[in-house]
N, C-alpha and C positions, 0 to 999 in steps of 0.2 A: 963174794958173787952175791952170799943172801940175801943184804941188800937190795942190791938190782933186781931179784926175785919181788921182792917187795915192794919195792921202789912202783912197777912195771903193772904186778897185781893192781897195788890201790890205783895209777893209774886205769886201768882197763875196769877195774869194779865202781869209783867212783864218777866218771865222766860217762857210764851207763848208768844212773839213779833213771833216767824214763824210762828206759827199757825194764825198768820191776813187773812195768802195770802191761808191755804188751809183750814181754818175753822174748823180741829179736832186735837187734841189731845191725842196721843192714851199713853195706859200702855205702858214703854221702852223707848218711844221718849225721851227727853230731856227737852222738855217741860212739859214734867206732873211732880205734884207734885211729891216728895220723900214721902216713908212712914210715916216718925218721921213730914215732912209738913202737910198732911193729917191729923195723931193721931191725931196731934197739934188743924189741923180746927175742925177734928168731938168731943175732949174735949171743945173747945169755943163755938161751939153748944150744948151741954149738949146729948152729943152721939147720934144724933139724921142724921148722916151722915150713907149712905146703901149702900154698894157695893153686887152687886145683878149680875150676870148670864143674858144675855136674855134668855127670857124665850123661842124663838125658837132654842135656840143652840140643842137642840136633833131634830135636825131638817139639821146641818150638818155635813156632812161624815167625816171630818176627826176633829171635835168636842169630848172631853173622855167623852161628856152626850149626845153622839148621841146613840139614837131610834128610830128605822124608824117606828115600831107602833106604839109606843107615838104621831112620829110627824103628823105621819096619822089619830088621834084619834084629834091631836088639829089644825092644820088648821083651818077648817073651825070658830076656833073659833078668829081667826090673826084679821080680821073685823068686831068683836063683840066686840062694844065697851063697854057693862057692862061688860062684861068677860077679859077686857082689864083692866079698870079699877081694877076691883078686883086683879091683877097678879102686883104686883110691877113691876115686871122686864118686864113688855109686857110693859112698858111708856118708854121706847127706841125709838127712831124714830120714833116718832106715827106719826099718816095723822095729817096732817092741814085742 
C-alpha cells in the first residue's frame, strides 16, 4: 500500500513541475492529474477524496450555479470562521 501512495505522490509531484513557477495547477492543465490517477489515489485513501465546487460559485455571473439572491445571503458568511468550518467548499482559499 505504501508503494501505491509513493507512486501516486511521484505522479502528482513530477507531473506538476511547471506549477513550481505559478504555484497553481487547475483542471484541464497538463500538470493536473487525470481522472484515472485521481480515482486510483482516492481508492488508495479509502474513498476520502472530496471534489467540491467553491461555496462562492453562486456569486460568479458566468458560473452555472450563479444565483444573485443566494449570493447576497451568503456574502456575510464568507468572513465567519464557524460558518466556513461547517461548509467544506468554503475551505478553498481560506485566510491564514
